[in-house]
N, CA, C and O atoms as a DFTB+ gen file, in Angstrom:
596 C
 N C O
     1  1      -6.842     -16.571      18.161
     2  2      -5.727     -16.381      17.256
     3  2      -6.229     -15.737      15.961
     4  3      -7.395     -15.888      15.597
     5  1      -5.355     -15.031      15.282
     6  2      -5.641     -14.327      14.028
     7  2      -6.667     -13.217      14.213
     8  3      -7.553     -13.036      13.378
     9  1      -6.545     -12.483      15.301
    10  2      -7.403     -11.321      15.529
    11  2      -6.633     -10.020      15.362
    12  3      -7.214      -8.982      15.047
    13  1      -5.330     -10.083      15.574
    14  2      -4.474      -8.903      15.433
    15  2      -3.143      -9.353      14.842
    16  3      -2.320      -9.961      15.527
    17  1      -2.945      -9.049      13.572
    18  2      -1.787      -9.552      12.826
    19  2      -0.782      -8.433      12.590
    20  3      -1.127      -7.374      12.065
    21  1       0.449      -8.677      12.979
    22  2       1.545      -7.747      12.697
    23  2       2.263      -8.239      11.455
    24  3       2.707      -9.386      11.400
    25  1       2.376      -7.376      10.461
    26  2       3.086      -7.711       9.229
    27  2       4.393      -6.928       9.223
    28  3       4.387      -5.697       9.231
    29  1       5.499      -7.638       9.210
    30  2       6.807      -6.994       9.119
    31  2       7.143      -6.823       7.646
    32  3       7.085      -7.776       6.869
    33  1       7.492      -5.602       7.273
    34  2       7.804      -5.360       5.861
    35  2       9.023      -4.474       5.714
    36  3       9.244      -3.551       6.499
    37  1       9.801      -4.770       4.703
    38  2      10.946      -3.918       4.362
    39  2      10.900      -3.539       2.883
    40  3      11.851      -2.976       2.342
    41  1       9.780      -3.857       2.246
    42  2       9.623      -3.518       0.835
    43  2      10.220      -4.538      -0.118
    44  3      10.143      -4.360      -1.334
    45  1      10.814      -5.602       0.406
    46  2      11.418      -6.612      -0.453
    47  2      10.342      -7.489      -1.096
    48  3       9.170      -7.414      -0.728
    49  1      10.744      -8.307      -2.043
    50  2       9.814      -9.197      -2.736
    51  2       9.159     -10.172      -1.760
    52  3       7.950     -10.394      -1.823
    53  1       9.946     -10.749      -0.864
    54  2       9.371     -11.687       0.099
    55  2       8.470     -10.981       1.102
    56  3       7.483     -11.558       1.560
    57  1       8.792      -9.759       1.443
    58  2       7.920      -8.993       2.339
    59  2       6.579      -8.726       1.665
    60  3       5.542      -8.722       2.328
    61  1       6.594      -8.506       0.364
    62  2       5.351      -8.309      -0.383
    63  2       4.516      -9.584      -0.393
    64  3       3.291      -9.531      -0.280
    65  1       5.180     -10.729      -0.527
    66  2       4.467     -12.006      -0.465
    67  2       3.871     -12.206       0.929
    68  3       2.751     -12.698       1.067
    69  1       4.622     -11.824       1.955
    70  2       4.136     -11.943       3.327
    71  2       2.935     -11.029       3.539
    72  3       1.966     -11.410       4.196
    73  1       3.002      -9.832       2.986
    74  2       1.878      -8.899       3.090
    75  2       0.629      -9.505       2.461
    76  3      -0.448      -9.460       3.057
    77  1       0.760     -10.063       1.280
    78  2      -0.388     -10.681       0.600
    79  2      -0.980     -11.812       1.432
    80  3      -2.198     -11.910       1.575
    81  1      -0.119     -12.664       1.979
    82  2      -0.592     -13.782       2.803
    83  2      -1.288     -13.276       4.056
    84  3      -2.337     -13.796       4.438
    85  1      -0.720     -12.277       4.690
    86  2      -1.305     -11.729       5.911
    87  2      -2.645     -11.066       5.643
    88  3      -3.563     -11.173       6.456
    89  1      -2.766     -10.387       4.522
    90  2      -4.038      -9.748       4.181
    91  2      -5.124     -10.795       3.936
    92  3      -6.272     -10.603       4.336
    93  1      -4.769     -11.891       3.288
    94  2      -5.725     -12.985       3.086
    95  2      -6.149     -13.571       4.426
    96  3      -7.332     -13.822       4.659
    97  1      -5.189     -13.784       5.289
    98  2      -5.462     -14.309       6.627
    99  2      -6.375     -13.355       7.400
   100  3      -7.299     -13.789       8.087
   101  1      -6.111     -12.070       7.282
   102  2      -6.919     -11.061       7.970
   103  2      -8.352     -11.065       7.441
   104  3      -9.303     -10.988       8.218
   105  1      -8.505     -11.156       6.117
   106  2      -9.848     -11.173       5.532
   107  2     -10.634     -12.396       5.996
   108  3     -11.815     -12.295       6.329
   109  1      -9.978     -13.540       6.015
   110  2     -10.646     -14.781       6.413
   111  2     -11.074     -14.772       7.875
   112  3     -12.053     -15.421       8.243
   113  1     -10.342     -14.038       8.707
   114  2     -10.583     -14.071      10.144
   115  2     -11.106     -12.762      10.719
   116  3     -11.333     -12.666      11.925
   117  1     -11.299     -11.762       9.880
   118  2     -11.752     -10.470      10.377
   119  2     -10.759      -9.836      11.326
   120  3     -11.142      -9.165      12.284
   121  1      -9.495     -10.049      11.062
   122  2      -8.435      -9.567      11.954
   123  2      -8.028      -8.136      11.650
   124  3      -8.153      -7.665      10.519
   125  1      -7.544      -7.457      12.666
   126  2      -6.935      -6.150      12.449
   127  2      -5.511      -6.381      11.964
   128  3      -4.905      -7.411      12.260
   129  1      -4.978      -5.415      11.212
   130  2      -3.663      -5.569      10.595
   131  2      -2.808      -4.341      10.887
   132  3      -3.254      -3.201      10.756
   133  1      -1.580      -4.606      11.283
   134  2      -0.601      -3.548      11.509
   135  2       0.624      -3.873      10.671
   136  3       1.223      -4.937      10.829
   137  1       0.998      -2.963       9.783
   138  2       2.224      -3.130       8.995
   139  2       3.323      -2.348       9.697
   140  3       3.127      -1.199      10.091
   141  1       4.467      -2.974       9.847
   142  2       5.584      -2.378      10.574
   143  2       6.845      -2.422       9.733
   144  3       7.136      -3.422       9.077
   145  1       7.581      -1.340       9.761
   146  2       8.934      -1.342       9.219
   147  2       9.823      -0.623      10.207
   148  3       9.349       0.168      11.023
   149  1      11.099      -0.896      10.134
   150  2      12.052      -0.268      11.051
   151  2      13.349       0.009      10.312
   152  3      13.595      -0.505       9.221
   153  1      14.161       0.827      10.935
   154  2      15.495       1.076      10.394
   155  2      16.503       0.877      11.508
   156  3      16.261       1.227      12.663
   157  1      17.620       0.315      11.142
   158  2      18.686       0.043      12.107
   159  2      19.198       1.325      12.740
   160  3      19.125       2.399      12.144
   161  1      19.715       1.200      13.951
   162  2      20.376       2.361      14.554
   163  2      21.553       2.794      13.686
   164  3      22.229       1.966      13.074
   165  1      21.783       4.082      13.644
   166  2      22.914       4.606      12.882
   167  2      24.112       4.659      13.820
   168  3      24.079       5.303      14.868
   169  1      25.161       3.968      13.418
   170  2      26.366       3.919      14.229
   171  2      27.446       4.721      13.520
   172  3      27.724       4.513      12.339
   173  1      28.042       5.633      14.255
   174  2      29.089       6.460      13.668
   175  2      30.201       6.660      14.672
   176  3      29.958       6.966      15.840
   177  1      31.408       6.486      14.210
   178  2      32.566       6.753      15.061
   179  2      32.835       8.250      15.156
   180  3      33.648       8.699      15.963
   181  1      32.125       9.027      14.301
   182  2      32.346      10.464      14.294
   183  2      31.568      11.174      15.385
   184  3      31.922      12.292      15.762
   185  1      30.525      10.557      15.897
   186  2      29.699      11.199      16.906
   187  2      28.735      12.185      16.278
   188  3      28.595      12.240      15.057
   189  1      28.073      12.960      17.118
   190  2      27.050      13.867      16.627
   191  2      27.545      15.278      16.416
   192  3      26.811      16.109      15.881
   193  1      28.754      15.573      16.813
   194  2      29.270      16.933      16.658
   195  2      30.090      17.076      15.403
   196  3      29.891      16.351      14.429
   197  1      31.012      18.012      15.432
   198  2      31.834      18.205      14.240
   199  2      33.152      17.471      14.398
   200  3      33.630      17.242      15.509
   201  1      33.715      17.116      13.285
   202  2      34.984      16.404      13.271
   203  2      35.830      17.061      12.189
   204  3      35.700      16.755      11.004
   205  1      36.681      17.948      12.612
   206  2      37.466      18.693      11.625
   207  2      36.529      19.508      10.762
   208  3      35.745      20.304      11.278
   209  1      36.597      19.321       9.451
   210  2      35.771      20.068       8.519
   211  2      34.449      19.360       8.229
   212  3      33.627      19.872       7.468
   213  1      34.236      18.171       8.836
   214  2      33.032      17.396       8.583
   215  2      32.033      17.637       9.710
   216  3      32.356      17.449      10.883
   217  1      30.826      18.053       9.354
   218  2      29.763      18.208      10.331
   219  2      28.998      16.890      10.379
   220  3      28.050      16.688       9.620
   221  1      29.413      15.993      11.273
   222  2      28.816      14.666      11.361
   223  2      27.356      14.737      11.767
   224  3      26.560      13.898      11.342
   225  1      26.989      15.708      12.571
   226  2      25.601      15.839      13.011
   227  2      24.651      16.011      11.849
   228  3      23.594      15.382      11.812
   229  1      25.017      16.863      10.890
   230  2      24.125      17.077       9.750
   231  2      24.091      15.857       8.832
   232  3      23.058      15.566       8.230
   233  1      25.196      15.152       8.722
   234  2      25.232      13.935       7.895
   235  2      24.319      12.877       8.504
   236  3      23.540      12.239       7.796
   237  1      24.416      12.696       9.811
   238  2      23.570      11.712      10.489
   239  2      22.096      12.101      10.397
   240  3      21.232      11.244      10.213
   241  1      21.816      13.383      10.524
   242  2      20.448      13.874      10.425
   243  2      19.871      13.609       9.032
   244  3      18.722      13.189       8.899
   245  1      20.669      13.853       8.011
   246  2      20.222      13.602       6.639
   247  2      19.977      12.112       6.411
   248  3      19.024      11.736       5.729
   249  1      20.825      11.277       6.973
   250  2      20.656       9.835       6.843
   251  2      19.367       9.383       7.528
   252  3      18.617       8.578       6.976
   253  1      19.111       9.903       8.730
   254  2      17.874       9.571       9.443
   255  2      16.649      10.008       8.639
   256  3      15.661       9.277       8.565
   257  1      16.708      11.183       8.044
   258  2      15.601      11.677       7.216
   259  2      15.387      10.779       5.996
   260  3      14.251      10.502       5.612
   261  1      16.474      10.333       5.398
   262  2      16.389       9.455       4.240
   263  2      15.751       8.116       4.630
   264  3      14.898       7.593       3.912
   265  1      16.172       7.573       5.765
   266  2      15.582       6.324       6.261
   267  2      14.082       6.489       6.496
   268  3      13.286       5.634       6.108
   269  1      13.704       7.597       7.136
   270  2      12.294       7.844       7.453
   271  2      11.470       7.986       6.176
   272  3      10.352       7.477       6.095
   273  1      12.013       8.667       5.192
   274  2      11.309       8.845       3.920
   275  2      11.092       7.494       3.239
   276  3      10.006       7.215       2.731
   277  1      12.132       6.660       3.233
   278  2      12.023       5.336       2.630
   279  2      10.998       4.489       3.387
   280  3      10.204       3.780       2.769
   281  1      11.009       4.560       4.708
   282  2      10.054       3.806       5.523
   283  2       8.627       4.240       5.207
   284  3       7.736       3.399       5.087
   285  1       8.405       5.531       5.074
   286  2       7.061       6.034       4.746
   287  2       6.601       5.515       3.394
   288  3       5.423       5.206       3.218
   289  1       7.508       5.417       2.445
   290  2       7.173       4.889       1.118
   291  2       6.769       3.423       1.214
   292  3       5.771       3.008       0.625
   293  1       7.541       2.645       1.953
   294  2       7.237       1.219       2.136
   295  2       5.866       1.048       2.769
   296  3       5.067       0.229       2.316
   297  1       5.593       1.817       3.812
   298  2       4.323       1.698       4.521
   299  2       3.151       2.203       3.685
   300  3       2.050       1.658       3.770
   301  1       3.375       3.231       2.887
   302  2       2.320       3.734       1.999
   303  2       1.952       2.669       0.964
   304  3       0.777       2.491       0.641
   305  1       2.949       1.971       0.452
   306  2       2.687       0.900      -0.508
   307  2       1.869      -0.214       0.145
   308  3       0.925      -0.729      -0.454
   309  1       2.231      -0.580       1.368
   310  2       1.489      -1.622       2.088
   311  2       0.045      -1.171       2.325
   312  3      -0.888      -1.956       2.157
   313  1      -0.133       0.087       2.713
   314  2      -1.474       0.625       2.955
   315  2      -2.304       0.607       1.666
   316  3      -3.480       0.245       1.688
   317  1      -1.696       0.994       0.560
   318  2      -2.408       1.008      -0.723
   319  2      -2.850      -0.396      -1.129
   320  3      -3.973      -0.586      -1.599
   321  1      -1.977      -1.367      -0.950
   322  2      -2.303      -2.757      -1.305
   323  2      -3.442      -3.262      -0.423
   324  3      -4.383      -3.886      -0.913
   325  1      -3.353      -2.990       0.875
   326  2      -4.393      -3.438       1.806
   327  2      -5.732      -2.794       1.475
   328  3      -6.756      -3.475       1.434
   329  1      -5.729      -1.503       1.242
   330  2      -6.972      -0.800       0.936
   331  2      -7.587      -1.297      -0.365
   332  3      -8.809      -1.390      -0.479
   333  1      -6.748      -1.618      -1.343
   334  2      -7.254      -2.149      -2.610
   335  2      -7.944      -3.499      -2.407
   336  3      -8.820      -3.878      -3.183
   337  1      -7.542      -4.218      -1.360
   338  2      -8.149      -5.519      -1.046
   339  2      -9.262      -5.392      -0.009
   340  3      -9.828      -6.392       0.431
   341  1      -9.568      -4.158       0.376
   342  2     -10.653      -3.937       1.330
   343  2     -10.292      -4.234       2.774
   344  3     -11.168      -4.506       3.595
   345  1      -9.001      -4.181       3.087
   346  2      -8.555      -4.457       4.451
   347  2      -8.043      -3.161       5.075
   348  3      -7.191      -2.477       4.508
   349  1      -8.580      -2.838       6.255
   350  2      -8.074      -1.681       6.996
   351  2      -6.727      -2.047       7.595
   352  3      -6.541      -3.153       8.103
   353  1      -5.796      -1.116       7.532
   354  2      -4.450      -1.393       8.007
   355  2      -3.909      -0.172       8.731
   356  3      -4.132       0.968       8.325
   357  1      -3.205      -0.439       9.794
   358  2      -2.507       0.605      10.527
   359  2      -1.026       0.432      10.206
   360  3      -0.556      -0.694      10.042
   361  1      -0.298       1.522      10.118
   362  2       1.133       1.415       9.820
   363  2       1.943       2.006      10.963
   364  3       1.521       2.954      11.626
   365  1       3.120       1.420      11.177
   366  2       4.025       1.894      12.218
   367  2       5.463       1.845      11.703
   368  3       5.864       0.928      10.986
   369  1       6.212       2.860      12.092
   370  2       7.634       2.927      11.754
   371  2       8.411       3.090      13.048
   372  3       8.159       4.016      13.819
   373  1       9.350       2.196      13.285
   374  2      10.224       2.307      14.447
   375  2      11.637       2.605      13.963
   376  3      12.317       1.740      13.412
   377  1      12.058       3.829      14.177
   378  2      13.407       4.239      13.797
   379  2      14.406       3.713      14.824
   380  3      14.090       3.541      16.001
   381  1      15.592       3.471      14.351
   382  2      16.717       3.058      15.185
   383  2      16.416       1.814      16.024
   384  3      16.740       1.751      17.210
   385  1      15.794       0.836      15.384
   386  2      15.517      -0.460      15.994
   387  2      15.975      -1.547      15.025
   388  3      15.653      -1.496      13.838
   389  1      16.707      -2.506      15.514
   390  2      16.989      -3.679      14.694
   391  2      15.645      -4.318      14.344
   392  3      14.738      -4.307      15.177
   393  1      15.486      -4.873      13.142
   394  2      14.185      -5.400      12.738
   395  2      13.565      -6.396      13.724
   396  3      12.393      -6.260      14.077
   397  1      14.322      -7.379      14.166
   398  2      13.755      -8.373      15.087
   399  2      13.280      -7.707      16.374
   400  3      12.205      -8.027      16.881
   401  1      14.069      -6.792      16.897
   402  2      13.673      -6.085      18.119
   403  2      12.410      -5.275      17.892
   404  3      11.513      -5.281      18.734
   405  1      12.328      -4.579      16.770
   406  2      11.157      -3.758      16.457
   407  2       9.907      -4.621      16.329
   408  3       8.851      -4.271      16.857
   409  1      10.023      -5.730      15.641
   410  2       8.889      -6.626      15.425
   411  2       8.363      -7.159      16.752
   412  3       7.161      -7.115      17.016
   413  1       9.263      -7.659      17.576
   414  2       8.855      -8.240      18.848
   415  2       8.316      -7.184      19.811
   416  3       7.332      -7.424      20.510
   417  1       8.950      -6.031      19.847
   418  2       8.505      -4.946      20.713
   419  2       7.110      -4.471      20.304
   420  3       6.232      -4.307      21.151
   421  1       6.912      -4.253      19.014
   422  2       5.616      -3.767      18.529
   423  2       4.522      -4.809      18.757
   424  3       3.423      -4.467      19.194
   425  1       4.811      -6.059      18.468
   426  2       3.805      -7.113      18.645
   427  2       3.347      -7.178      20.097
   428  3       2.157      -7.331      20.370
   429  1       4.276      -7.064      21.011
   430  2       3.920      -7.111      22.431
   431  2       3.146      -5.864      22.847
   432  3       2.119      -5.959      23.519
   433  1       3.638      -4.706      22.449
   434  2       3.010      -3.438      22.830
   435  2       1.582      -3.326      22.293
   436  3       0.687      -2.861      22.999
   437  1       1.371      -3.747      21.055
   438  2       0.063      -3.661      20.411
   439  2      -0.862      -4.777      20.893
   440  3      -2.083      -4.624      20.903
   441  1      -0.269      -5.892      21.287
   442  2      -1.062      -7.039      21.699
   443  2      -1.443      -7.937      20.540
   444  3      -2.523      -8.528      20.533
   445  1      -0.561      -8.040      19.563
   446  2      -0.824      -8.887      18.398
   447  2      -0.785     -10.358      18.802
   448  3      -0.092     -10.738      19.745
   449  1      -1.536     -11.173      18.078
   450  2      -1.521     -12.605      18.361
   451  2      -0.788     -13.401      17.287
   452  3      -0.614     -14.612      17.419
   453  1      -0.359     -12.723      16.225
   454  2       0.342     -13.394      15.123
   455  2       1.283     -12.406      14.439
   456  3       0.958     -11.230      14.276
   457  1       2.447     -12.901      14.045
   458  2       3.401     -12.121      13.267
   459  2       3.558     -12.808      11.912
   460  3       3.715     -14.027      11.842
   461  1       3.515     -12.025      10.844
   462  2       3.750     -12.561       9.499
   463  2       4.928     -11.800       8.907
   464  3       4.967     -10.570       8.933
   465  1       5.882     -12.547       8.376
   466  2       7.070     -11.915       7.798
   467  2       7.681     -12.804       6.731
   468  3       7.422     -14.007       6.681
   469  1       8.493     -12.200       5.879
   470  2       9.225     -12.950       4.861
   471  2      10.415     -13.661       5.479
   472  3      10.907     -13.265       6.535
   473  1      10.867     -14.699       4.825
   474  2      11.986     -15.466       5.360
   475  2      13.321     -14.734       5.224
   476  3      14.251     -14.997       5.987
   477  1      13.421     -13.836       4.276
   478  2      14.621     -13.029       4.089
   479  2      14.192     -11.613       3.754
   480  3      13.134     -11.395       3.163
   481  1      15.011     -10.665       4.130
   482  2      14.710      -9.282       3.804
   483  2      15.851      -8.650       3.062
   484  3      16.689      -9.329       2.469
   485  1      15.872      -7.363       3.103
   486  2      16.935      -6.595       2.448
   487  2      18.062      -6.367       3.430
   488  3      18.271      -5.247       3.895
   489  1      18.774      -7.401       3.741
   490  2      19.856      -7.279       4.692
   491  2      21.091      -7.932       4.090
   492  3      21.013      -8.681       3.116
   493  1      22.207      -7.634       4.685
   494  2      23.489      -8.117       4.199
   495  2      23.538      -9.604       3.939
   496  3      22.696     -10.136       3.215
   497  1      24.498     -10.275       4.510
   498  2      24.657     -11.704       4.295
   499  2      23.498     -12.444       4.940
   500  3      23.160     -12.208       6.099
   501  1      22.891     -13.347       4.167
   502  2      21.737     -14.077       4.666
   503  2      22.145     -15.497       5.031
   504  3      23.073     -16.069       4.459
   505  1      21.422     -16.047       6.003
   506  2      21.665     -17.439       6.353
   507  2      21.170     -18.314       5.211
   508  3      20.360     -17.878       4.393
   509  1      21.653     -19.533       5.159
   510  2      21.320     -20.422       4.051
   511  2      19.820     -20.670       3.920
   512  3      19.288     -20.568       2.814
   513  1      19.126     -20.989       4.995
   514  2      17.724     -21.357       4.906
   515  2      16.777     -20.282       5.399
   516  3      15.622     -20.239       4.975
   517  1      17.239     -19.413       6.284
   518  2      16.357     -18.440       6.890
   519  2      17.164     -17.199       7.228
   520  3      18.274     -17.302       7.751
   521  1      16.618     -16.035       6.935
   522  2      17.305     -14.787       7.243
   523  2      17.520     -14.631       8.734
   524  3      16.755     -15.169       9.534
   525  1      18.537     -13.910       9.108
   526  2      18.885     -13.777      10.519
   527  2      17.793     -13.110      11.334
   528  3      17.581     -13.496      12.484
   529  1      17.085     -12.118      10.783
   530  2      16.024     -11.449      11.537
   531  2      14.823     -12.378      11.725
   532  3      14.242     -12.421      12.809
   533  1      14.452     -13.111      10.693
   534  2      13.351     -14.073      10.813
   535  2      13.707     -15.154      11.832
   536  3      12.868     -15.540      12.646
   537  1      14.927     -15.635      11.790
   538  2      15.359     -16.658      12.745
   539  2      15.305     -16.125      14.169
   540  3      14.902     -16.837      15.089
   541  1      15.704     -14.892      14.346
   542  2      15.673     -14.308      15.687
   543  2      14.240     -14.111      16.177
   544  3      13.942     -14.378      17.341
   545  1      13.358     -13.651      15.307
   546  2      11.956     -13.483      15.701
   547  2      11.371     -14.844      16.082
   548  3      10.687     -14.960      17.098
   549  1      11.633     -15.861      15.281
   550  2      11.140     -17.203      15.594
   551  2      11.666     -17.691      16.940
   552  3      10.923     -18.292      17.716
   553  1      12.910     -17.442      17.214
   554  2      13.523     -17.916      18.455
   555  2      12.994     -17.185      19.683
   556  3      12.867     -17.782      20.752
   557  1      12.690     -15.916      19.540
   558  2      12.326     -15.106      20.706
   559  2      10.832     -14.867      20.877
   560  3      10.403     -14.480      21.964
   561  1      10.033     -15.083      19.850
   562  2       8.613     -14.745      19.916
   563  2       7.842     -15.672      20.845
   564  3       8.097     -16.874      20.917
   565  1       6.892     -15.074      21.553
   566  2       5.997     -15.856      22.403
   567  2       4.650     -16.094      21.729
   568  3       3.776     -16.756      22.290
   569  1       4.485     -15.548      20.514
   570  2       3.256     -15.746      19.748
   571  2       3.604     -16.415      18.421
   572  3       4.767     -16.406      18.018
   573  1       2.617     -16.996      17.734
   574  2       2.909     -17.655      16.458
   575  2       3.497     -16.692      15.426
   576  3       3.133     -15.519      15.344
   577  1       4.420     -17.247      14.648
   578  2       5.066     -16.487      13.570
   579  2       4.887     -17.285      12.284
   580  3       5.261     -18.455      12.199
   581  1       4.312     -16.628      11.295
   582  2       4.152     -17.252       9.972
   583  2       5.240     -16.664       9.086
   584  3       5.267     -15.460       8.834
   585  1       6.138     -17.530       8.617
   586  2       7.247     -17.103       7.778
   587  2       6.958     -17.524       6.344
   588  3       6.727     -18.698       6.055
   589  1       6.976     -16.533       5.451
   590  2       6.654     -16.775       4.048
   591  2       7.942     -16.858       3.233
   592  3       8.834     -16.020       3.360
   593  1       8.015     -17.899       2.385
   594  2       9.186     -18.075       1.518
   595  2       8.803     -17.758       0.092
   596  3       9.642     -17.841      -0.805
């Protein structure tokens, strides 16, 4: 355990706390670290073509580009923090994935033995004690999950 740690991040304050905890854990155990962020699928009733005078395809494309740019910024910040602490880190961005799905899919694909994440992220209505994505990861994960509050 603690040989390959997946850190879920969305750039929020709690995600930053989770990153710090995961980096400490990685240093103590000589673990590899993967920082992951994702963006939700874009749902549009307009479709990908044109709708009257609105070119929905270009709007959706611009939104996807904006999401990707924001994700790169989040991951660059995580990489900078890790490098400043002397920890090598790999970053991954999964577009059009719900966060819980992205976290679980990446952890399995990479072969991580631990997931570290904040208890709440930058999402709409949050559950009283635990964010919906953290709760879902806890419920579905087959590996240990460290949730930081």
